[in-house]
N, CA, C and O atoms as a GROMACS GRO file, in nm:
protein
  336
    1UNK      N    1  -5.337  -4.658  -4.588
    1UNK     CA    2  -5.240  -4.766  -4.613
    1UNK      C    3  -5.106  -4.650  -4.634
    1UNK      O    4  -5.112  -4.560  -4.718
    2UNK      N    5  -5.021  -4.664  -4.570
    2UNK     CA    6  -4.895  -4.586  -4.567
    2UNK      C    7  -4.814  -4.595  -4.716
    2UNK      O    8  -4.796  -4.708  -4.764
    3UNK      N    9  -4.773  -4.495  -4.776
    3UNK     CA   10  -4.685  -4.514  -4.899
    3UNK      C   11  -4.569  -4.465  -4.878
    3UNK      O   12  -4.559  -4.352  -4.832
    4UNK      N   13  -4.441  -4.552  -4.914
    4UNK     CA   14  -4.325  -4.534  -4.888
    4UNK      C   15  -4.267  -4.414  -4.971
    4UNK      O   16  -4.297  -4.404  -5.090
    5UNK      N   17  -4.180  -4.319  -4.906
    5UNK     CA   18  -4.142  -4.226  -4.960
    5UNK      C   19  -3.985  -4.198  -4.915
    5UNK      O   20  -3.942  -4.254  -4.815
    6UNK      N   21  -3.922  -4.130  -4.973
    6UNK     CA   22  -3.780  -4.109  -4.953
    6UNK      C   23  -3.751  -3.952  -4.900
    6UNK      O   24  -3.794  -3.853  -4.960
    7UNK      N   25  -3.667  -3.946  -4.772
    7UNK     CA   26  -3.628  -3.828  -4.735
    7UNK      C   27  -3.494  -3.784  -4.822
    7UNK      O   28  -3.383  -3.836  -4.810
    8UNK      N   29  -3.530  -3.673  -4.914
    8UNK     CA   30  -3.417  -3.622  -5.008
    8UNK      C   31  -3.330  -3.551  -4.926
    8UNK      O   32  -3.210  -3.570  -4.941
    9UNK      N   33  -3.378  -3.458  -4.827
    9UNK     CA   34  -3.305  -3.341  -4.775
    9UNK      C   35  -3.374  -3.317  -4.636
    9UNK      O   36  -3.497  -3.321  -4.626
   10UNK      N   37  -3.298  -3.294  -4.538
   10UNK     CA   38  -3.387  -3.266  -4.403
   10UNK      C   39  -3.292  -3.148  -4.313
   10UNK      O   40  -3.170  -3.134  -4.323
   11UNK      N   41  -3.370  -3.080  -4.239
   11UNK     CA   42  -3.292  -2.978  -4.172
   11UNK      C   43  -3.388  -2.993  -4.025
   11UNK      O   44  -3.481  -3.072  -4.007
   12UNK      N   45  -3.338  -2.903  -3.939
   12UNK     CA   46  -3.417  -2.898  -3.822
   12UNK      C   47  -3.570  -2.831  -3.816
   12UNK      O   48  -3.640  -2.834  -3.714
   13UNK      N   49  -3.606  -2.775  -3.931
   13UNK     CA   50  -3.743  -2.731  -3.954
   13UNK      C   51  -3.842  -2.800  -4.047
   13UNK      O   52  -3.963  -2.781  -4.056
   14UNK      N   53  -3.745  -2.904  -4.129
   14UNK     CA   54  -3.837  -2.976  -4.228
   14UNK      C   55  -3.754  -3.061  -4.320
   14UNK      O   56  -3.634  -3.092  -4.316
   15UNK      N   57  -3.837  -3.088  -4.394
   15UNK     CA   58  -3.758  -3.217  -4.488
   15UNK      C   59  -3.857  -3.202  -4.645
   15UNK      O   60  -3.970  -3.159  -4.667
   16UNK      N   61  -3.763  -3.254  -4.722
   16UNK     CA   62  -3.825  -3.282  -4.859
   16UNK      C   63  -3.825  -3.409  -4.878
   16UNK      O   64  -3.724  -3.478  -4.861
   17UNK      N   65  -3.956  -3.462  -4.922
   17UNK     CA   66  -3.974  -3.615  -4.941
   17UNK      C   67  -4.026  -3.608  -5.110
   17UNK      O   68  -4.092  -3.522  -5.169
   18UNK      N   69  -3.963  -3.744  -5.160
   18UNK     CA   70  -4.041  -3.775  -5.277
   18UNK      C   71  -4.083  -3.924  -5.268
   18UNK      O   72  -4.037  -4.004  -5.187
   19UNK      N   73  -4.171  -3.949  -5.356
   19UNK     CA   74  -4.230  -3.859  -5.462
   19UNK      C   75  -4.314  -3.775  -5.388
   19UNK      O   76  -4.320  -3.781  -5.265
   20UNK      N   77  -4.390  -3.687  -5.466
   20UNK     CA   78  -4.504  -3.586  -5.420
   20UNK      C   79  -4.580  -3.683  -5.343
   20UNK      O   80  -4.595  -3.804  -5.362
   21UNK      N   81  -4.626  -3.602  -5.247
   21UNK     CA   82  -4.723  -3.656  -5.153
   21UNK      C   83  -4.875  -3.607  -5.213
   21UNK      O   84  -4.894  -3.500  -5.271
   22UNK      N   85  -4.968  -3.698  -5.189
   22UNK     CA   86  -5.130  -3.681  -5.240
   22UNK      C   87  -5.198  -3.622  -5.148
   22UNK      O   88  -5.299  -3.676  -5.104
   23UNK      N   89  -5.154  -3.501  -5.100
   23UNK     CA   90  -5.207  -3.413  -5.025
   23UNK      C   91  -5.197  -3.251  -5.077
   23UNK      O   92  -5.102  -3.219  -5.149
   24UNK      N   93  -5.283  -3.166  -5.043
   24UNK     CA   94  -5.279  -3.034  -5.068
   24UNK      C   95  -5.177  -2.967  -4.963
   24UNK      O   96  -5.159  -3.006  -4.848
   25UNK      N   97  -5.105  -2.845  -5.035
   25UNK     CA   98  -5.026  -2.769  -4.934
   25UNK      C   99  -5.084  -2.716  -4.839
   25UNK      O  100  -5.194  -2.668  -4.864
   26UNK      N  101  -5.041  -2.708  -4.719
   26UNK     CA  102  -5.130  -2.666  -4.576
   26UNK      C  103  -5.183  -2.783  -4.524
   26UNK      O  104  -5.217  -2.767  -4.407
   27UNK      N  105  -5.203  -2.901  -4.571
   27UNK     CA  106  -5.237  -3.011  -4.509
   27UNK      C  107  -5.157  -3.071  -4.394
   27UNK      O  108  -5.036  -3.087  -4.409
   28UNK      N  109  -5.222  -3.108  -4.268
   28UNK     CA  110  -5.125  -3.165  -4.172
   28UNK      C  111  -5.139  -3.326  -4.197
   28UNK      O  112  -5.238  -3.384  -4.239
   29UNK      N  113  -5.003  -3.385  -4.157
   29UNK     CA  114  -5.046  -3.543  -4.198
   29UNK      C  115  -4.928  -3.575  -4.070
   29UNK      O  116  -4.871  -3.487  -4.006
   30UNK      N  117  -4.909  -3.710  -4.053
   30UNK     CA  118  -4.817  -3.779  -3.967
   30UNK      C  119  -4.711  -3.871  -4.040
   30UNK      O  120  -4.729  -3.965  -4.118
   31UNK      N  121  -4.600  -3.816  -3.991
   31UNK     CA  122  -4.468  -3.894  -4.069
   31UNK      C  123  -4.425  -3.984  -3.976
   31UNK      O  124  -4.389  -3.946  -3.865
   32UNK      N  125  -4.425  -4.113  -4.010
   32UNK     CA  126  -4.362  -4.216  -3.930
   32UNK      C  127  -4.256  -4.284  -3.966
   32UNK      O  128  -4.249  -4.321  -4.084
   33UNK      N  129  -4.128  -4.324  -3.852
   33UNK     CA  130  -4.020  -4.376  -3.882
   33UNK      C  131  -4.030  -4.456  -3.776
   33UNK      O  132  -4.026  -4.422  -3.658
   34UNK      N  133  -4.048  -4.590  -3.831
   34UNK     CA  134  -4.060  -4.685  -3.718
   34UNK      C  135  -3.919  -4.733  -3.648
   34UNK      O  136  -3.908  -4.780  -3.534
   35UNK      N  137  -3.818  -4.712  -3.738
   35UNK     CA  138  -3.673  -4.744  -3.672
   35UNK      C  139  -3.650  -4.640  -3.541
   35UNK      O  140  -3.594  -4.684  -3.441
   36UNK      N  141  -3.688  -4.522  -3.544
   36UNK     CA  142  -3.677  -4.435  -3.448
   36UNK      C  143  -3.792  -4.410  -3.330
   36UNK      O  144  -3.786  -4.336  -3.233
   37UNK      N  145  -3.907  -4.504  -3.377
   37UNK     CA  146  -4.000  -4.511  -3.316
   37UNK      C  147  -4.100  -4.348  -3.290
   37UNK      O  148  -4.176  -4.319  -3.198
   38UNK      N  149  -4.064  -4.279  -3.398
   38UNK     CA  150  -4.136  -4.128  -3.405
   38UNK      C  151  -4.258  -4.144  -3.504
   38UNK      O  152  -4.262  -4.204  -3.611
   39UNK      N  153  -4.363  -4.066  -3.432
   39UNK     CA  154  -4.479  -4.032  -3.523
   39UNK      C  155  -4.477  -3.894  -3.494
   39UNK      O  156  -4.502  -3.853  -3.380
   40UNK      N  157  -4.446  -3.809  -3.603
   40UNK     CA  158  -4.433  -3.676  -3.594
   40UNK      C  159  -4.529  -3.601  -3.692
   40UNK      O  160  -4.519  -3.630  -3.811
   41UNK      N  161  -4.638  -3.493  -3.648
   41UNK     CA  162  -4.687  -3.408  -3.701
   41UNK      C  163  -4.619  -3.327  -3.812
   41UNK      O  164  -4.513  -3.274  -3.778
   42UNK      N  165  -4.656  -3.307  -3.928
   42UNK     CA  166  -4.582  -3.260  -4.041
   42UNK      C  167  -4.704  -3.154  -4.100
   42UNK      O  168  -4.823  -3.180  -4.076
   43UNK      N  169  -4.660  -3.025  -4.186
   43UNK     CA  170  -4.766  -2.986  -4.255
   43UNK      C  171  -4.702  -2.966  -4.385
   43UNK      O  172  -4.589  -2.917  -4.386
   44UNK      N  173  -4.763  -3.000  -4.504
   44UNK     CA  174  -4.720  -2.981  -4.626
   44UNK      C  175  -4.680  -2.841  -4.669
   44UNK      O  176  -4.778  -2.772  -4.644
   45UNK      N  177  -4.595  -2.773  -4.716
   45UNK     CA  178  -4.550  -2.661  -4.743
   45UNK      C  179  -4.548  -2.593  -4.868
   45UNK      O  180  -4.581  -2.482  -4.911
   46UNK      N  181  -4.484  -2.726  -4.926
   46UNK     CA  182  -4.503  -2.693  -5.079
   46UNK      C  183  -4.492  -2.818  -5.141
   46UNK      O  184  -4.465  -2.921  -5.079
   47UNK      N  185  -4.520  -2.813  -5.300
   47UNK     CA  186  -4.525  -2.950  -5.348
   47UNK      C  187  -4.461  -2.907  -5.506
   47UNK      O  188  -4.480  -2.798  -5.560
   48UNK      N  189  -4.392  -3.006  -5.554
   48UNK     CA  190  -4.344  -2.986  -5.692
   48UNK      C  191  -4.362  -3.104  -5.763
   48UNK      O  192  -4.437  -3.177  -5.698
   49UNK      N  193  -4.324  -3.159  -5.874
   49UNK     CA  194  -4.337  -3.263  -5.964
   49UNK      C  195  -4.234  -3.361  -5.888
   49UNK      O  196  -4.252  -3.483  -5.884
   50UNK      N  197  -4.118  -3.291  -5.824
   50UNK     CA  198  -4.021  -3.390  -5.783
   50UNK      C  199  -4.048  -3.450  -5.621
   50UNK      O  200  -4.003  -3.555  -5.575
   51UNK      N  201  -4.126  -3.362  -5.560
   51UNK     CA  202  -4.168  -3.440  -5.414
   51UNK      C  203  -4.238  -3.300  -5.341
   51UNK      O  204  -4.278  -3.200  -5.401
   52UNK      N  205  -4.239  -3.320  -5.214
   52UNK     CA  206  -4.304  -3.212  -5.133
   52UNK      C  207  -4.201  -3.189  -5.015
   52UNK      O  208  -4.116  -3.269  -4.977
   53UNK      N  209  -4.229  -3.053  -4.960
   53UNK     CA  210  -4.171  -3.025  -4.853
   53UNK      C  211  -4.234  -3.008  -4.731
   53UNK      O  212  -4.328  -2.929  -4.732
   54UNK      N  213  -4.201  -3.076  -4.602
   54UNK     CA  214  -4.283  -3.052  -4.503
   54UNK      C  215  -4.215  -2.970  -4.402
   54UNK      O  216  -4.099  -2.931  -4.420
   55UNK      N  217  -4.282  -2.943  -4.297
   55UNK     CA  218  -4.239  -2.831  -4.180
   55UNK      C  219  -4.289  -2.948  -4.066
   55UNK      O  220  -4.394  -3.013  -4.067
   56UNK      N  221  -4.179  -2.953  -3.968
   56UNK     CA  222  -4.188  -3.034  -3.855
   56UNK      C  223  -4.294  -2.944  -3.759
   56UNK      O  224  -4.290  -2.822  -3.768
   57UNK      N  225  -4.365  -2.994  -3.688
   57UNK     CA  226  -4.459  -2.911  -3.606
   57UNK      C  227  -4.433  -2.912  -3.465
   57UNK      O  228  -4.497  -2.849  -3.381
   58UNK      N  229  -4.318  -3.002  -3.439
   58UNK     CA  230  -4.285  -3.003  -3.314
   58UNK      C  231  -4.132  -2.989  -3.289
   58UNK      O  232  -4.061  -3.065  -3.354
   59UNK      N  233  -4.073  -2.904  -3.205
   59UNK     CA  234  -3.948  -2.873  -3.181
   59UNK      C  235  -3.852  -2.986  -3.188
   59UNK      O  236  -3.907  -3.090  -3.151
   60UNK      N  237  -3.733  -3.004  -3.222
   60UNK     CA  238  -3.661  -3.107  -3.198
   60UNK      C  239  -3.654  -3.236  -3.295
   60UNK      O  240  -3.553  -3.306  -3.300
   61UNK      N  241  -3.778  -3.263  -3.379
   61UNK     CA  242  -3.792  -3.367  -3.425
   61UNK      C  243  -3.711  -3.351  -3.544
   61UNK      O  244  -3.666  -3.457  -3.586
   62UNK      N  245  -3.681  -3.249  -3.608
   62UNK     CA  246  -3.597  -3.244  -3.719
   62UNK      C  247  -3.445  -3.285  -3.686
   62UNK      O  248  -3.389  -3.374  -3.750
   63UNK      N  249  -3.388  -3.220  -3.593
   63UNK     CA  250  -3.284  -3.262  -3.555
   63UNK      C  251  -3.252  -3.418  -3.534
   63UNK      O  252  -3.145  -3.468  -3.568
   64UNK      N  253  -3.354  -3.486  -3.475
   64UNK     CA  254  -3.348  -3.637  -3.443
   64UNK      C  255  -3.327  -3.710  -3.587
   64UNK      O  256  -3.247  -3.802  -3.602
   65UNK      N  257  -3.418  -3.651  -3.704
   65UNK     CA  258  -3.456  -3.712  -3.794
   65UNK      C  259  -3.334  -3.703  -3.903
   65UNK      O  260  -3.310  -3.783  -3.994
   66UNK      N  261  -3.257  -3.572  -3.866
   66UNK     CA  262  -3.145  -3.540  -3.978
   66UNK      C  263  -3.016  -3.618  -3.894
   66UNK      O  264  -2.935  -3.673  -3.968
   67UNK      N  265  -2.996  -3.626  -3.781
   67UNK     CA  266  -2.913  -3.722  -3.716
   67UNK      C  267  -2.934  -3.854  -3.779
   67UNK      O  268  -2.836  -3.903  -3.835
   68UNK      N  269  -3.030  -3.912  -3.780
   68UNK     CA  270  -3.071  -4.055  -3.825
   68UNK      C  271  -3.048  -4.064  -3.961
   68UNK      O  272  -3.005  -4.170  -4.006
   69UNK      N  273  -3.070  -3.965  -4.036
   69UNK     CA  274  -3.058  -3.991  -4.181
   69UNK      C  275  -2.913  -3.982  -4.197
   69UNK      O  276  -2.860  -4.070  -4.264
   70UNK      N  277  -2.840  -3.889  -4.146
   70UNK     CA  278  -2.685  -3.883  -4.156
   70UNK      C  279  -2.628  -4.014  -4.129
   70UNK      O  280  -2.530  -4.051  -4.195
   71UNK      N  281  -2.687  -4.099  -4.024
   71UNK     CA  282  -2.593  -4.223  -4.013
   71UNK      C  283  -2.631  -4.306  -4.092
   71UNK      O  284  -2.590  -4.419  -4.066
   72UNK      N  285  -2.723  -4.295  -4.222
   72UNK     CA  286  -2.753  -4.447  -4.270
   72UNK      C  287  -2.720  -4.404  -4.407
   72UNK      O  288  -2.627  -4.464  -4.462
   73UNK      N  289  -2.790  -4.295  -4.482
   73UNK     CA  290  -2.741  -4.251  -4.623
   73UNK      C  291  -2.786  -4.128  -4.675
   73UNK      O  292  -2.847  -4.053  -4.599
   74UNK      N  293  -2.763  -4.089  -4.814
   74UNK     CA  294  -2.802  -3.944  -4.832
   74UNK      C  295  -2.958  -3.972  -4.864
   74UNK      O  296  -3.004  -3.859  -4.879
   75UNK      N  297  -3.041  -4.046  -4.879
   75UNK     CA  298  -3.164  -4.080  -4.917
   75UNK      C  299  -3.220  -4.192  -4.854
   75UNK      O  300  -3.164  -4.298  -4.882
   76UNK      N  301  -3.325  -4.198  -4.768
   76UNK     CA  302  -3.369  -4.309  -4.688
   76UNK      C  303  -3.516  -4.330  -4.734
   76UNK      O  304  -3.583  -4.230  -4.762
   77UNK      N  305  -3.563  -4.438  -4.742
   77UNK     CA  306  -3.704  -4.488  -4.759
   77UNK      C  307  -3.755  -4.489  -4.626
   77UNK      O  308  -3.682  -4.509  -4.529
   78UNK      N  309  -3.880  -4.467  -4.617
   78UNK     CA  310  -3.958  -4.440  -4.517
   78UNK      C  311  -4.113  -4.410  -4.542
   78UNK      O  312  -4.144  -4.330  -4.630
   79UNK      N  313  -4.214  -4.477  -4.464
   79UNK     CA  314  -4.372  -4.441  -4.491
   79UNK      C  315  -4.377  -4.299  -4.507
   79UNK      O  316  -4.303  -4.221  -4.446
   80UNK      N  317  -4.473  -4.263  -4.598
   80UNK     CA  318  -4.499  -4.117  -4.610
   80UNK      C  319  -4.609  -4.077  -4.487
   80UNK      O  320  -4.666  -4.160  -4.417
   81UNK      N  321  -4.622  -3.947  -4.480
   81UNK     CA  322  -4.696  -3.884  -4.384
   81UNK      C  323  -4.844  -3.963  -4.401
   81UNK      O  324  -4.893  -3.971  -4.513
   82UNK      N  325  -4.894  -4.005  -4.314
   82UNK     CA  326  -5.026  -4.088  -4.319
   82UNK      C  327  -5.141  -3.970  -4.276
   82UNK      O  328  -5.118  -3.864  -4.219
   83UNK      N  329  -5.259  -4.018  -4.319
   83UNK     CA  330  -5.350  -3.935  -4.273
   83UNK      C  331  -5.394  -3.826  -4.366
   83UNK      O  332  -5.494  -3.757  -4.347
   84UNK      N  333  -5.315  -3.816  -4.464
   84UNK     CA  334  -5.324  -3.692  -4.578
   84UNK      C  335  -5.400  -3.735  -4.687
   84UNK      O  336  -5.420  -3.660  -4.783
   0.00000   0.00000   0.00000
């Protein structure tokens, strides 16, 4: 079952999600954003008590997500990466 997380920051290469994801650094997961019809593979690159940094594994996804986030709010709720 997906867990709701929040995009705290996003760039073309990755994003910072909170709360911290329940998966080890280096794990590959799927980030689903239903509003964009996106299922993007991400790699967890770092975890802190505040959350997890993920790297988008397909070029262009970060730009799409960043544009969507900018059009909504500074922080957006969405399901966390599944499969991790």
